[in-house]
N, C-alpha and C positions, 0 to 999 in steps of 0.2 A: 919824385919815390913818396915823400911824406903824404902826399894827398893821395896817392894809391892806398899805402898801409893804413891813413885816416878810413878809406872807404870799405876796406877789409874789415876792418875793427866793426863797423856799425853795421856791415852784414853779419857777419857773428852775432850783435847784439839782437839784430832783427832775428834770426832765424831762432834763437832759446826765446824770445818773445811770443814767437809764433807756435812753438810748440808748447808752451805753457798756454796760450790761447787755446790751441788745438785741445789741449788736455781739458781747459773748462768745457768746452764744446762736449765733450765724454759724458757731462754730469747725467745726463740719460742713464739710468740704472738697469742691468738687466731683467728685472722684475716688469720696472714698466715697459721696455720694448716688447717683452711678451704678450701685456694690455694692450698694446697699441697696434700689436699684429695680429688681435685676436679675427677680424675680419677676414686677414689673409690665411689663417690658419684655419679656418672653417672651410675657406675654399679651395686650399690646396692638401689639405692633410690626407696622406696615405688611406687612411682607415676607412674614407668615405669612397675610396677606390677600387673597394672589392673587385667589385665587377670587370675590372679593367687591369690587368697587370703590367701591361705596357706601362699607362701612364702613372700607376701607384710605384712604379721603381725609378722612375725619373725624378718626379717629387720624392720620393727618399732621399734620394744621392742629391738634390738641389739642396734639400733644408738640412741636410748635414753639413754641406758646403755653407750657406747662409748661416747657420749656428756657427760655424768655425771662424766665419767673417766678424760675425758682431763679438764672438769671446776677444777677437786678436784687437778691436777698437777698443773694450774697455782692460786691457792691458796696460799696467802703469808703463810708460817708456814707449810705449810703440808711436813712432811717427810716420812710418809711411805702410800703406798697404796696396797691394798687388790689387789693379782691377781685375773683377770677377765675371765672367758670363755665366749666366744663369737661364734657367729653361722650367718650365713650371705648367702644368694642366693645371685649367682653372675650372671648376664648378661655376655653375650661373647660380646665384644667391640672390635672394632679395636685398641684400645691401650691394651688389651689382652697380655700376653705373646706368644709366640707359643707353648708352651708345656702346654696343659690343661689337668685336671683329666677329667675322664668319666663324661657324661653330664647325668642329669637325664632324667626320664621320660617327664618332665615339658622343659627341656631343658636349664636348668640353674645349674650351679656348687654349690655343695653344700661346703662351707670354715669353718671349726671350728678351731678356736686359744685361746690360753690364753695371756692375756697380763699383763707384770711384766714388765712394764718400769717405770722409776723413772723420766724422763722428758718429753717433749710433742715430741720432736725432733724424739727420738728413738721409740715414740709411733708411728707415723705417717709413720714409716720407715718400721715397725712391721705390720701394717694394709697392707700397699701396698703391703710388699712381701707376707704376707701368704694370698695375694687374687689371687697373678700373677699378678701384675699390674706395670707397669714401676715407674722407682725412678730416670729416670734420669732428672727430672725438677726438683729435688731435689738438684742436686749439688750447685748449683748457692744460694739457701736458707741455706745449709749448711753451706758455705761459708762466706755470712754475719752473720750470727748466730757465729762463731768461730772468728771472725773478732771482733765480740760486745764484744765476753766473752774475748779478747785478752787485757791486762792491760796495758796503756799507757808506755812509756818510762820513768823512774825513778820513776813511781809509785808503787804499790805492786807487789812484786816477784810471778812468775806463780806456782800457788798450784800443786803440787804431791802428791794424796793423799799417806799415808803410807799403805804399803801391809806386814804384820807380820806376821811370820813365826808360823806354826800350833803349835810350842809348847808352843808360847806365849800364846797362848789360852787354854792350857792344864794347864798350871802355874797358870794363874790367876783367871782360872775360866770364864771369857768372853765368850759369846757365838761368831761363826766366822758369820760377815755377810755374807759372801760368799756361807757359808756352807748352812745358812737358806733361802738366794735365790735360792739354786739348789734344796732344800727341797720343796721351795716353789711351783717350777716349776712343778717336778714330782709327788707331793700329792696332790691329789684334797679329800675335803671332803667326808668321808663315812655320809651314812643316817644316820644314829643313831646320829654321831657326830653333823650333821647340825641341826637336830631336836634338839637336847639338848641344843643348841645355841640360837635358833629361836622359840622354840616353845612358851615359853613366852611371848615373843613380837607380835606372831599372836594368841594367847589363850586372851591377853589383847586386839588387835585390833578388833577382834573376839565379843568377850564379848560389847564392847563399839558400835559395829554394830548393836548388835541383836536390839534394838528398830527399828532401820530404816528398818531392815529386815521386822520385823513385819509392818512395814508401807508401805512397799513397797507389801507385800502381799496383804494386806488389801486392798490399791488402786487399785492392779491389780485384784483383783476379784469382786470389787466395778463398777469398770468400764466393767468389760467384760459382769455383769450381768445388767447393767443396758444401756449399747451402744448395749447388743445383739451381742458381737463380739466372733468368733470361736478362736480368741488367743491374743496373745498382747507379740510380740519379739523385740529382740534390735539385731542391725545388728553389733555393737560392744562388747569389754568386759568393758563397764563402769562401774563405780561405783555404789556402793546401792544409794548412797545420788545422783549421778546426775540422776538416772535413776528414783527415788521419784520423782527429779525435774520436769523429763518430765512428769511424769503422773498427777502430778499435774496440768502442763500448759493445758495437754489433759480436764483434771478436770473442772479447768475454764472456758475453750471454751465449755463443754458440758451446763453451765449452763447460760452464755451468749448467747449463740445462739444455742440452740438444735434443731432446725430443721436443720440446715447446716450437721450436725452429724448421720442423718437420714438414709443415704447413706452408712454407716460405717456396717449395721445388717449384720450378717454372713461372715462378711470379718477378715481377720488378719491384724492387725495392725501393721507396723515394725516400730520403731523408727531410722532413718537411716540419711547418710550425706545430702541425696535429697531426697523433694517429687515428687510424682507421683504415679505410681504401677510398679509392677516390674515384670518379666518374669511370676512368679506364680500365678499374680492376687493378691498379699498381696498390702495393700494400705502403701505408705512407707510418713510417717511424718516426714521431715528434722528438727532435731535439732536445724541446725542454722536458720532457716524460721521461722516468726512469726505468730500469729491467721489467719492473714488477708490472707495468702498465704496458710495455712494448709485447709482455708475456700473452697477456689479456688478450689484447689485437689478435696475437700471432692464432691463439686457441681460438678465437670465435670466427676465423677466417676459415676453417673447417669447411669444406662442401657438408651440406646437407639435404637430406631427400626432402621431396614432397614442396608443395607450394604454400606460400604464407598465408594464416590465419587472419582473418579481417583484424585482430585487434593487435596482432604484430606488425601489419602494415600501418594501424593509427600510431604506432610508434615509431614505427620509419619515418613518419613525416616531422618528426619533434626537429625543432632546429639543431644544430651541432653547437656547443657550448665551447669558449677558448680554455675554461677552467679545465686542468688535468683532472680534478676528482671526479667532475660532473661527466668528463668527455667519458671516463670509466664506467659509471654507472649506465652512460647513453649505450655503449660497447655490450654491456651485460644484458642488457634489453634485446638485443638484436640475435636471433637463432643463426642466422648466416649471412655473412657479408657475398659469399657466391649463389646463394638463394636469392637474394635481392638483386645482384648483378644479372641473372638470369629474369628476372621479373621486369629488370627496365630494357633488356634487348627484346622481350615479346613485347612491350610497349612501343618500344623503338619502330618494329615492323608492323603493327597496328596503325601506328600514325602515319607511318610511309603508305599505305594502303588508302588511307581517306586521302591524304594530297597527293595523289598520281604522283607517286614515287620518289616525293622530296624527301631526304634521309634526313635526320637529326643526330646533330655533329656537335662534340664538344672541343673546341681547340684549347690548348691549354695556354698557346700564346695569345690567344686572342681572350681567355677568361679567367677566372682563378682556379686553383686547384678545387675542385668542384668534391666535396664529399659525394659517394655512393647513396647515402641516406638523403641528403637535398637533391639529388640527382633524379633518383626516383620519387621524392614526392612532387618535383618538377614536371616532370613526364606524366605522373597518373592524372595531376591535375587540369595539367593542357589535353589529354585524352579525353577527360570527362567533358571539357567541353566541346568538344569536336563531335562526339557522339551524341548531343544535347540536339544539334541540330545537321540535318543532313546535307551533306554538300556533293554537289555534281562535278567532280572532277575526272577526266579522263584516268584510267589507271596507269598510263605510262605517259602522260603529258607533262609531266615535270620531273622526270627521270633524269640523273644526271645533277642537278640542284642538291643544295643543303641549306640546311637552316640550324640558326643558333636559339635555345630557349634562354629568357631572362625573365625574371620576376619583377625587376623594378622599371620595365618599360612599359607603357599604355599605347603606342602607337608602332604597329611595324615599320619597319627600314630596309633597304637595301644595304649591306656594306660596300665598302670600293673593292674588297677581294670577291664578290660576288655571292656572300651568305645574306641569306635572309635573318634577318633580326626579328623574334618573333616574340610579344609581351606571352607570358603564359595564360593570363585571363584575358581572352580575345573572342570578338562578336564572330563566329563562322562565316557567315556570308559574307562580310566585309574583308574577311582573311583570304576567301577567294578569288572576291576581285582582284585584291591586292598583290596576289601569286602570278594570277594569268595578266596582269598589264605589266609586272615587272620582271617577267620570265625572259625574252627574248634579251633585256639589258643584262639580267643576270647570267645567260649564257654568254653573252659577250666577256662581261668582269671575270668569270671562270675560268675563261680560255685566254684570257689575259695574264691573270694570276699564274695558273699553269705555265705558261712560255716563261713569266718573270722566274719564277722558281726555278726552271732549269737552267734559264740564264745564270741564275744566282751562283746558281751549284758550280757549274763551269768555269764562272769569273773567280770564285773564291779557290778553286783546285787551281788556275792560272797563277793567281796572286801568291799561293802558299809556294807552287816551284819556282817561279822567275825570283822572287824577295828572297828564297830559303828561310822562313818562316818559322817557327816551330810550331807555331796555332794560329789560327784567324777567325774569329767569332767576332759577333754582333749582340746588342741589346735588343731588348724586345721590341723598343721604341723606335726602333730602326726599320725600315721597310724594304723590300728587295728591291724595288728603282732605288732609294737611296745606297744601299749596301752597293749594286751593280756600279752606281757611278762611283762612287768612293774606289771600288778596289781596280777599275779601269784608271782610272787616275793614278792611284799605286804603282799600278805596272808603267806606267808612263813615266813617273816621276823614278822610280828605280830607286830608291835612297839605300846605301849599303848600312846606313845605321839602325836598320830594321831588321839585320841578318842575323836569326837566331833569336829572336823574342817571340814574345807572345803577345799577338794584336787583338784589342778589342775595338770594333768598330762603336764609338758612341753617340753625344751631343757635346762632349767636352773633353779638353785635354786632362789628363791622369798619369798619375804613377800608382799603380797599386800596391800592397803590401810584399807580394810575391813576385814582385818584378811586371806585372802585365802592363803593358802601356795600352790607354783608351785614348782612343785619337777621335774627333769630330768627323763626322761623313761629309760634311761640308768645308772640309781644311782649305786653308788659302794657302797659294803656290806664292 
């Protein structure tokens, strides 16, 4: 008994020293971590993914989780951190290593890794190495951190943690920390285990959000009926309370200035990052703008007769600015959003005739919310490049195929979903050869896409019914094939813990603020 007590006292002392040692390892400051992660931020920052909303949203979410992980490591007294799985889409930069994995259709690398480090320095190195980014700039930083951790001469002696023999843990019954860490690295939670641990929290949050959800539905239906709107949508996955606040702002504006909202009739209103009209003709209301700016947008969305003059067309090609005041100045230069939309539709028809019936489309799930000004400018530039050279395409040879125009592309490509992705400025003869040579493959992929979308709609409906879910959705980064596989497995699993909840198929596990459950599409059973 005396030996056992002595061993227990020894392990307590060891744990205290380990905690002190870990605290010393966290000496890398937040500012130093940001500096060290600059190559990483340059490769994954959402601002560089403007043309790719799926990848942008994944990176935004993962960056928030990474920052939360780093913040937790820097908190005093934090002794343990749960392993965290992260997924990033990484741009190819000159700082990337020479050996790269295969690129996706979007032109980015998909990188997934699990953080299981216990200090900021190791975490930063893990992130950089996982994304195949250079770590040479970390040498000086590591040296300075090690120097700061080294005790002065005559001070506290250098601490070396004790590594106990395996028989020690067998004899005392204590858990081997190294063995636990290895298990955490290897084992990810199964869906059932994660639901058991998180379903109570999700249910509690969902119950608390029910009054807000009812208020959201009431406001949405009331405004649609009062303003004669086709629909009300949101650009981002904002919380229920945030959406209610936006609808209440629109409701107050309708009471204060009902005449200003008359032009919204039969339109779809979308709460977005900026005000204006998008390529689909939806009226965007910037969530950061004030009512006065909303009113200006609505007044200029009224129909105007006649075509745009050359000077107006030149103004339309001006880039959209994020600053609200500059946006307002640009809105005031536009004689009519509707006239611009009509001009864009005419350009699409002309382009389709020149390219054998290929339709120019803009998919919001495959691209950002594009302002009508930018959309018109892109179409106009592409149309001018086509008419500069005579193309010899049969009028109906490309019927049923679609194409997306992108300003930052240099070479045409074929998306996995069957869409041609064409650079705005291209050589027409080379474009003709590309379209004709890839048309058979594009038709096969388009047919496959239509089949997947129909199958996805059917399996989502089956999943909603069989599992008694309140709602079932997915993030833009989840493809139709991934959603189908996930839903089929959920139906087979048939877990009662999901009943009555809002489920979102994502890349990771999470409980949202309103009780929505995010589950990875490739969850483990």
